[in-house]
C-alpha positions in Angstrom: -24.0 2.6 -26.2 -21.1 4.0 -28.3 -18.3 5.8 -26.5 -18.6 9.6 -26.9 -15.4 11.4 -26.1 -15.7 14.8 -24.4 -14.1 18.0 -25.9 -11.4 17.9 -23.3 -10.5 14.3 -24.3 -10.4 15.2 -28.0 -8.0 18.1 -27.3 -5.9 15.8 -25.1 -5.6 13.2 -27.9 -4.2 15.8 -30.3 -1.6 17.3 -28.0 1.9 17.6 -29.6 4.1 15.9 -27.0 3.8 12.9 -24.7 5.0 13.9 -21.2 7.1 11.7 -18.9 4.2 10.9 -16.6 2.3 9.3 -19.6 5.4 7.3 -20.6 5.8 6.1 -17.1 2.2 5.0 -16.8 2.3 3.2 -20.1 5.4 1.4 -18.9 3.7 0.4 -15.6 0.6 -0.7 -17.5 2.8 -3.2 -19.4 5.0 -4.2 -16.4 2.5 -4.9 -13.6 0.7 -8.3 -13.8 -2.7 -6.7 -13.3 -4.8 -9.9 -13.9 -3.0 -11.8 -11.1 -3.1 -8.9 -8.7 -6.8 -8.2 -9.3 -7.6 -11.8 -8.4 -5.7 -11.4 -5.1 -7.4 -8.1 -4.3 -10.9 -9.3 -5.3 -10.8 -12.0 -2.5 -10.9 -9.3 0.2 -12.7 -6.5 -1.7 -16.0 -6.0 0.1 -19.0 -5.4 -2.1 -22.1 -4.3 -0.2 -25.5 -5.3 -1.5 -27.0 -2.0 -0.6 -25.9 1.5 -1.4 -24.0 2.8 -4.4 -22.4 0.4 -6.8 -18.8 -0.1 -5.8 -16.0 0.8 -8.2 -14.3 -2.1 -10.0 -11.3 -3.7 -8.4 -9.2 -2.8 -11.5 -10.0 0.9 -11.0 -9.2 1.0 -7.3 -6.1 -1.0 -7.6 -4.7 1.3 -10.3 -5.5 4.4 -8.1 -3.7 2.7 -5.2 -0.7 2.1 -7.3 -0.6 5.7 -8.5 -0.6 6.8 -4.9 2.5 4.7 -4.4 4.2 5.9 -7.6 4.1 9.5 -6.5 3.7 9.2 -2.7 0.3 11.0 -2.7 -2.1 11.4 0.2 -5.7 10.4 -0.2 -7.0 14.0 -0.8 -4.1 14.7 -3.2 -4.9 11.5 -5.1 -8.5 12.6 -5.5 -7.4 16.1 -6.7 -5.0 14.5 -9.3 -7.9 12.3 -10.7 -9.9 15.5 -11.4 -6.9 17.4 -12.6 -4.7 15.0 -14.6 -6.1 13.4 -17.7 -3.3 10.8 -18.0 -4.0 9.5 -14.5 -7.7 9.3 -15.1 -7.1 7.3 -18.3 -4.7 4.9 -16.4 -7.4 4.3 -13.8 -10.1 3.8 -16.5 -12.1 6.9 -15.4 -13.7 9.8 -17.2 -14.2 13.4 -16.1 -17.9 13.3 -16.9 -18.4 10.1 -14.9 -18.1 9.2 -11.2 -14.6 9.6 -9.6 -13.7 8.0 -6.2 -13.4 10.5 -3.4 -10.7 10.5 -0.7 -12.8 8.4 1.7 -13.3 5.7 -0.9 -9.6 5.6 -1.6 -8.8 5.4 2.2 -11.3 2.6 2.7 -9.8 0.6 -0.1 -6.3 0.9 1.4 -7.6 -0.2 4.8 -9.0 -3.4 3.2 -5.6 -4.1 1.6 -4.0 -3.6 5.0 -6.4 -5.9 6.9 -5.8 -8.7 4.4 -2.0 -8.2 4.4 -2.1 -7.8 0.7 1.2 -6.0 0.5 3.0 -9.3 1.1 0.7 -11.1 -1.3 1.4 -8.6 -4.0 5.1 -9.0 -3.5 4.7 -12.8 -3.7 2.6 -12.6 -6.8 5.0 -10.3 -8.6 8.0 -12.5 -7.6 6.1 -15.5 -8.9 5.8 -13.9 -12.3 9.5 -12.9 -12.2 10.5 -16.5 -11.2 8.6 -17.8 -14.2 10.7 -15.6 -16.4 13.9 -16.9 -14.8 14.8 -13.7 -12.9 15.0 -15.2 -9.4 17.6 -17.9 -9.0 17.4 -18.4 -5.2 21.1 -19.4 -5.1 22.2 -16.6 -2.9 20.8 -13.8 -0.7 22.0 -10.3 0.2 20.8 -9.0 3.6 20.5 -5.4 4.5 18.4 -2.8 6.4 17.5 0.8 6.1 15.9 3.3 8.5 12.6 4.8 7.6 12.1 8.0 9.5 8.9 8.8 11.5 7.6 12.1 12.8 9.1 12.7 16.2 7.0 15.7 17.1 4.4 15.4 19.9 2.3 18.3 18.5 -0.7 16.1 17.5 -4.1 15.1 18.8 -2.7 12.4 21.2 0.3 14.5 22.3 2.5 11.4 21.8 4.9 10.0 19.3 4.1 6.7 17.6 4.6 4.1 20.2 5.6 1.4 17.7 8.5 3.6 16.5 11.8 4.0 18.4 15.0 5.9 18.2 18.4 4.6 17.3 21.9 6.0 16.6 23.7 5.5 13.3 27.2 6.9 13.5 26.8 10.2 15.3 23.3 10.8 14.1 20.1 9.9 16.0 17.1 8.7 14.1 13.5 8.0 15.1 11.4 5.6 13.2 11.4 2.0 11.9 13.7 -0.3 10.0 13.0 -2.0 6.7 15.0 -5.3 6.5 15.2 -7.0 3.0 16.5 -10.2 1.6 17.6 -9.7 -2.0 18.6 -12.3 -4.7 22.4 -11.9 -5.2 22.3 -12.3 -9.0 19.2 -10.4 -10.1 18.9 -7.9 -7.3 15.2 -8.8 -6.8 13.7 -8.4 -3.3 12.3 -11.8 -2.1 11.6 -10.9 1.6 10.6 -7.8 3.5 10.5 -7.5 7.3 10.0 -4.4 9.5 10.9 -3.6 13.1 11.3 -0.6 15.3 14.5 1.3 14.5 16.5 0.1 17.6 16.2 -3.6 16.6 19.6 -5.1 15.8 19.9 -6.4 12.2 21.1 -9.8 13.4 17.8 -10.4 15.2 15.9 -10.4 12.0 18.5 -12.2 9.8 16.9 -15.7 9.9 13.6 -14.3 8.5 15.4 -12.8 5.5 16.8 -16.2 4.3 14.5 -18.6 2.3 16.7 -21.7 3.1 17.7 -22.5 -0.5 20.7 -20.2 -0.8 24.3 -21.3 -1.0 25.7 -17.9 -0.5 24.9 -15.1 2.0 26.2 -11.5 1.7 25.9 -8.8 4.3 27.6 -5.7 5.7 29.6 -5.5 9.0 26.4 -5.2 11.0 25.9 -8.9 10.6 29.3 -10.0 11.9 29.1 -13.1 14.0 25.9 -14.4 12.4 27.4 -17.8 11.6 28.1 -18.4 15.3 24.4 -18.0 16.3 22.4 -21.2 17.0 19.8 -20.4 14.3 22.5 -20.4 11.6 25.2 -22.9 12.8 23.8 -25.8 10.7 23.3 -23.7 7.5 25.4 -25.0 4.7 26.1 -21.7 3.1 29.2 -19.6 2.3 29.1 -16.5 4.5 30.4 -13.3 2.9 30.3 -10.7 5.6 32.1 -7.4 5.3 34.8 -6.6 7.9 34.5 -3.5 10.0 36.0 -0.2 8.8 39.0 -0.3 11.1 39.9 -3.8 10.1 39.5 -3.0 6.3 41.9 -0.1 6.6 44.6 -2.5 7.7 44.0 -5.0 5.0 46.3 -5.5 2.0 46.6 -7.9 -1.0 44.0 -10.7 -1.4 42.1 -9.7 1.8 41.5 -6.3 0.4 40.4 -7.6 -3.0 38.0 -10.0 -1.2 36.4 -7.1 0.6 36.0 -5.3 -2.7 34.2 -8.3 -4.2 31.8 -8.4 -1.2 31.1 -4.7 -1.6 30.4 -5.0 -5.3 27.8 -7.8 -4.7 26.3 -6.0 -1.8 25.8 -2.9 -3.8 22.8 -4.5 -5.6 20.7 -4.1 -2.4 21.2 -0.3 -2.6 19.3 -0.2 -5.9 16.2 -1.4 -4.0 16.5 1.4 -1.4 17.1 3.9 -4.2 13.8 3.0 -5.8 11.8 2.9 -2.6 13.2 6.0 -0.9 14.4 8.2 -3.8 12.1 7.5 -6.7 8.9 6.5 -4.9 9.7 9.0 -2.1 9.1 6.8 0.9 11.8 8.2 3.2 9.4 8.9 6.0 6.4 7.0 7.3 3.0 8.1 6.3 1.0 6.1 8.8 1.2 5.3 12.5 2.1 1.7 13.5 4.2 -0.9 11.8 1.4 -2.9 10.1 0.3 -0.1 7.7 3.8 0.9 6.8 4.9 -2.7 6.3 2.0 -3.2 3.9 3.1 -0.2 1.9 6.8 -1.1 1.9 6.1 -4.7 0.7 4.1 -3.3 -2.2 6.8 -0.7 -3.0 9.3 -3.6 -3.0 7.2 -5.4 -5.6 7.1 -2.2 -7.7 10.9 -1.8 -7.3 11.4 -5.3 -8.5 9.4 -4.6 -11.6 11.3 -1.4 -12.3 14.7 -3.1 -11.9 13.7 -5.9 -14.3 11.8 -3.6 -16.7 14.3 -3.9 -19.6 14.2 -7.7 -19.6 10.4 -7.8 -19.1 9.6 -5.2 -21.8 12.0 -6.7 -24.3 10.5 -10.2 -23.9 
């Protein structure tokens, strides 16, 4: 049967200007390795023999990615699929056909969380980037950022999320979780994501952020003393750890220049947090518990990697 466009689709095709959302979706269509990701998702995508025919993996995966692009809730995602033609086209849907409701979108995300597919998506994307020569594995930058969580007890349980905790940064108290990342020191690509409650010290997670092949490790003053720990004594790496603020103020000459070099390399990790927190909008947790938020953060890290490497990937 030939494809018969609707009047709305015909009008959309003849609009005068392409908006930023369309350009962004076209870019993501080209950047994301859909075939490899769909294979990963298909392994845990349940297909019931009875009931309605399930939506294809490609459709649901694209819808899930759009939720992450714009930090949309499940009801908001359903509304956008009905309202926004460019998002329907990206997902491969039509207004005169079936469109997934919010429960279907929710159930798909739960399947991804059960299979820990966030980490697998990150590994798959990094595998593609490694094939293009973008991950050198010769050095790692370590850092962490706080993801806030709702601290109100005005909810059904009357409690805060028990897996989130409070911590103090400077003179400011925060409640939530920490995202710890290991980043390639040349390309700025995230290779490892770990999460903990916010009170966990950065040093306690440092060994999980190193892949073991690096010759250089860069970190801020929160990681001072790491080379003295038993887990790292035998590592044959050059440690480049920033000095504390008080000590830096007293430095002059070569010592001060060395600190500037460390800071210039470490700055690459901030690009990751910029994409995840500022562009994709994940400054605050959407779910209760660490597992669900970890799954989302790992997928966001994969998307951030693609966006940071987009110029090289699109040009090649």
